[in-house]
N, C-alpha and C positions, 0 to 999 in steps of 0.2 A: 728387574728392580735393582737400583744402584745403592750400595751400602758403603758408608764410611765407618770403619771399625777402629776403636781405640782401646788398647789393652797393653800394659807394659810387660806382662809375662809372656815370653816368646812362645812357650809350648801351648798356653791357653789361646793366645792370639792365632797361632797357626792352626790349632784345632777348630776354632770358630770359623776361620776362613774356609777350611775344607768342608765343614758342616754346611755353611751357608751356600757354598758353591754347589754342593751335592743337591741342594734344593732349588737350584737355578737362580740364585741371587748373583748379581755381578758385584764384585768387590772393587769399588772405585779407589779405595785406599785403606791400608791397614797400618796404623801408626802406633807409636808407643809413648809419646809425650804430649803435654798440653799444647805447646806452641805448634807442633805438627798437626794436632787435631784442629786447632783454630784455623790454620791455613787451609787444611783440606776441606773443612766445612764451608769456608768462604769461597774457595776457588772451584770446588767440584760440584756444589749444589746437589747433594745426594737425595735420594727418595726417603732415606731413613738413616739415622746415626745410631750405632750401638756403642755405648761409651762406658768404660770403667770409671767409677766416681773418683778414685784416687790414681793420679798419674804423675810422673816426674814433670818438672823438677821438685815440686813442693811435696808431693805424696800426701796432700790433704784432700781437698775437694776440687782439685784443678779440672778434672774431667767434667764434673757437673757444671762448674762455672763456665767453662768453654761452651758447653752445650746450651746453657741458659743465654749466654751472650749471642750465640748463633740464632737462637729462637727470637731474640729481640730484633736482630738484624733481618731475620726472615721469619715473620710470624707464622706459626703453624708447622714449622719444621718438625717432623716426627723424630722423637728421641726416646730410645730405650736405654735406661741406665742400669748398670750392673754393679752390685756391691757385695762385699764379703759378709757384711753383717747388716742387720736391720738398723737403719738410722732414719728415724721418722722425720727429722729436720730436713734431710735431703728429699724425702718424698714430698714434704710440704712445699719446698722450694720449687720442685718440678711442676707441681700442680697449681702453683700460685696464680698463674695468669688465667686459669679457668678454661684454657683451650685443650682440645684433644690431641691425639697423636703423641701420647706420653706413656712410658712404662717404667716400672721399677721392679727389678728382679734380683733375688739373691743368686750368687754365682753357682750355687748348687743346682739351680734349675737348668743350667745350660747343658748338663749331662743327660737330660731327657730331650733328645733332639726334636721330637714332635712338639713338645710343650714349648720349647724355646723358639722354634721356627714359627709356631702359631702366634706367639707373643710378638715377634718381629713383624709378621704380616698384619696383625691387628693394629699395631701402632702405626705402621706405614700407611694403613688405610684411614688413619685419623681416629682410631679407637684408643682404648686405655687398657693397659695390662699391668695390674698391680699384684705383687707377690702375696700369696695367701697368708704368709707369716706376718706381713705388715698389717693386713686387714685384721687378723686375729688380735694383734697387739692394740690396735685402735679400738676394737670392740671391747677388749678386756678393761680398758681405761675408763669406760663409761659406767656411770652408776646405775645400779639396778632400779633406782627410783626414777631415772630419766625415761624418756619414751622407749628406749630399747628394752626396758624391763617389761613392756606390754607385749612384746613380740613372742609368738610361740616358738618352740624349738625348731620347727620346720621353717618358719619365717626367718629366723636367724641364720639358718643354713642357706636359704635362698639369698639373703642379704649378703653373706660372705661371698657367694659366687657372683652375685650381681656386681659387688664392689671390685671384684677381680677383672671385670670388663666383659663378662660372658653374657651372651644374648639369652632371651627366654628359651629359644630352641636348644641352645647348648646346655642350659641349666636343666631343662626337662630331660635331655638325653642322659646327663650325669646322674640325676636323681631317679631316673626311670619312671617318670610320670608324664602326663600330657602337657602340652604347651598351655592349654586352657587353664590347667591347675596352677601353673607357674604364673600366668597372667593374673589370676585371682590373688595369689600370694603377694606378688609385687604391688598390686593395687592396695592391699591391706597394709603392706609395709610403708608405702608412701603416705597413706592416710594417718597411720600411727606416728610417723616421724614428722608430719606436718610439711611434707615436701610436695611440690607440684608434680603431677604425673606428666611424663614425657614419652613420646614414641621414639625419640632419639636415644639409642642405647648408650652412646658415650655421654650424653648430657645427663642421663640419670645416674651413671656411674660417678661423674664429677659431683653431682648433687649429694649422693650418698657419702662420698669421701669428705666433702666439706662438712656434712653433718657430723660424721664420726670424729672429725678433727677439731670440733668446737671445744672450747674450755680446756685447751692444752695448757 
């Protein structure tokens, strides 16, 4: 699997390259600026891009904007964005086109190799990998009088994991329950939130995220 990596801090960039190579990823390019990223994405056609939001020369959201431009030129290009802090605006921009193959992680997550590599693989496969902290903030902004208030504590727990991009099997394993129990919880969640049930894991994640982001 070919990866284009963009990170301006040398030590972190070098560490990510070594980590990904240890898990059998091929690093097509490891760059440090926005213009270098734009060129690499256009010319190398990677399977997935792992991109820091803030890159030189602007150090604002240049990495994200380069990734979004590349997705417009190549719809469905898988992009995993890394950020130092939770910035919900960036998460919204990344999810705006409603297609899968997107992820938003805090940089703290990259120090857990298995979690980070799982996110890269999930995004590369067309899935969604959202940072738990982003999901928690979206949940906390919704009023208890809205449909979320009707969810049981277990259903909220399942909702958080679902919104992170996890399958029923993965949620069941984490909560140490059966897949059948999770299927029942997810069915109840969709009914209470007024969302259509879907067998496509990524589509249901995007539906949940769209719901959580209403009324911002």
